[in-house]
N, C-alpha and C positions, 0 to 999 in steps of 0.2 A: 062422136064429135061434132059438133054444130058447125058447118062451113058456109060462109055468107060471102057470096061473090058480088061484087058492084063494078059498074062500068060508068066510066065518064067519056063523053063522045064517042062511044063505042058500045055497040048492041051486043050483048052476050049471047052468042048462038049456043045451040045445045052441045055442038062440037068443042067449043071453048070452054063451056061449062065442065063437061066431062073432064077435057084434058086437066083443067084445072084441079079439081076434085081428085083425081087420079093421082096427080104428083102430091098434093097435100096428104092425102091419105096414108103415103108411105112413112110418113113421121110417126105415126101411132106404133112403129115397130120400135122406134128409139124412145118415144114417152107414151105410156098409155093414159097419161091423165090429162090429154090435151082436151079441154072444154072447148075451145071457139077457134076457128080461124076466120079473119076476114080476109079476103082477096079483094084488091081493086085495081082494075085494070083501066088503063086510060090512053087516050092518043091525043098528041099536039104535034100538028103539022106531021113530021115525019118522025117523031120520037114516040115509041110504044113503050108503056112504063108499066112494070107490074111491082104490087107492094102487098106485102103479106105480113100480118100481124097474128101471132100465135099466143094462145094464153093456155099456160099449164100450170096448174097448182097455183094461181095467183101470180106467176111469174110470166112477164111479157118478152116474147122475142120477135123481133122486127126485120125485114130486109127488104129491099126495092133494088130494081133493075130497070135501066133503060136501055133499049137497043132499036134497031131500025125495023124490027118484026115481032109482033106480040107473043108468038109461039116460044122464040128465042128469050125473050124476056121472062116468061114464065121458068123457062129450063133454067136460066142464069139465077134468079130467084130461089129457085129450089136448090141450087148448089151452094149458094150464100148461107140459107137456112140450115142446109145439111151439115154445113160445117159449124155453125153456131149451135145449133141443137147438141151435137156431139160434144163439143167444147163443154157446155153446160151439163151434159151427161156425166163427163169426166170430173168436172169439179163437184157434181153432186156425190160422186163416189169417194172423191179425196176426202171432201167435209165429214160423211160418214166414217170414214175411217180415223179421221183424227179426233171423232169423238164429239164436233159439233153437229147442230141440227142442220136439216136440209134447207135450202133456201126459202126464206121465209115469203109472202108475197110482197109485190114490189108496185109502186106507183110511180108516177112522174108528174112534175109540173113544170110547164116550159110555157115561156112567154117569148116572143120574138119580136123585136124592136126594129123599127126602120125610120129613120128622120125624126124620131121622138114620139112616133105613135105606135102605140100597141096595135100590131095587125092580127094576132092572133093568141087565143086565150084557152088553155085546156084546163081542166080542173078533174083531180083524182085524189082518190081517198090516201093518205099515206099510211104504212104500216111498219112498226117498228122492225128494225133489222140492225145488223152489225155491219160497220164500215166495209168488211171482206165481203159480205153478202152484197152489198150496196156496189162495189165495185164490180163484181160478177154480173151483176142487173144492168150495169151500165154498159158494160161490154156486150152483152147479149142485145141490146137496144142499140148498139151503136151509136152513141151519143156522146158529145164531149164533156158533159156533166150530168150528175144526178143527184137530185132532191129527196132525203128520206128521214125518217125520226131514228135517231140513235136510241138502241133497246137499251142501252146502260143509262144514259142521261135523261133520257125522254125530250130532248132537245131536236129542234131541227137543224140538221147538217146538210152540206154540200160536198160532194166528192167529185173531182176533176180529172182529168188525164193531164199532166205536165208535158212541156215540150222534150223534156228526158225520157218520156214514156212512163215513168212513174205516176202516181196518184197525189193527189193533194186533198186534204180534208179542212173544209171550213166550218169551224164549231162557233156559237154564239158565246159572248163573255157574261157572266151573270154578275 
């Protein structure tokens, strides 16, 4: 596993680096195919933030935590990731039992708008997947919506979480 540790307004000390790496390496016992872990540690006034993005077999698993101390942020983000990884692992097992494929690689497109201006732009390669796989990926990323290519129709679709905690699917009309 390739572990990348970035610091924003924070110097990454050897102790902080080894503590972070030690926590993240524990995920290899759950998922053997984690190719990369990107850890971003930042400090803004009294807020210590830890963000982790795991790439496993093309699937992205993301979590973040903000506390008053950087080590507790790392511990909290580890706990959040542990829940998500276990949930992902359970869904993989249930998909296999159901006879469908394991989760296909997933990518996300997201634009945040504020006052009519695009303030952030992300570009990702989209891979075909089923709406079930897209909903699983959306939950792993902890996002309110997810953009994907439907593997049956080859159209771009959007899946989102409704207020009643179910999912909605937006498909284009031809």
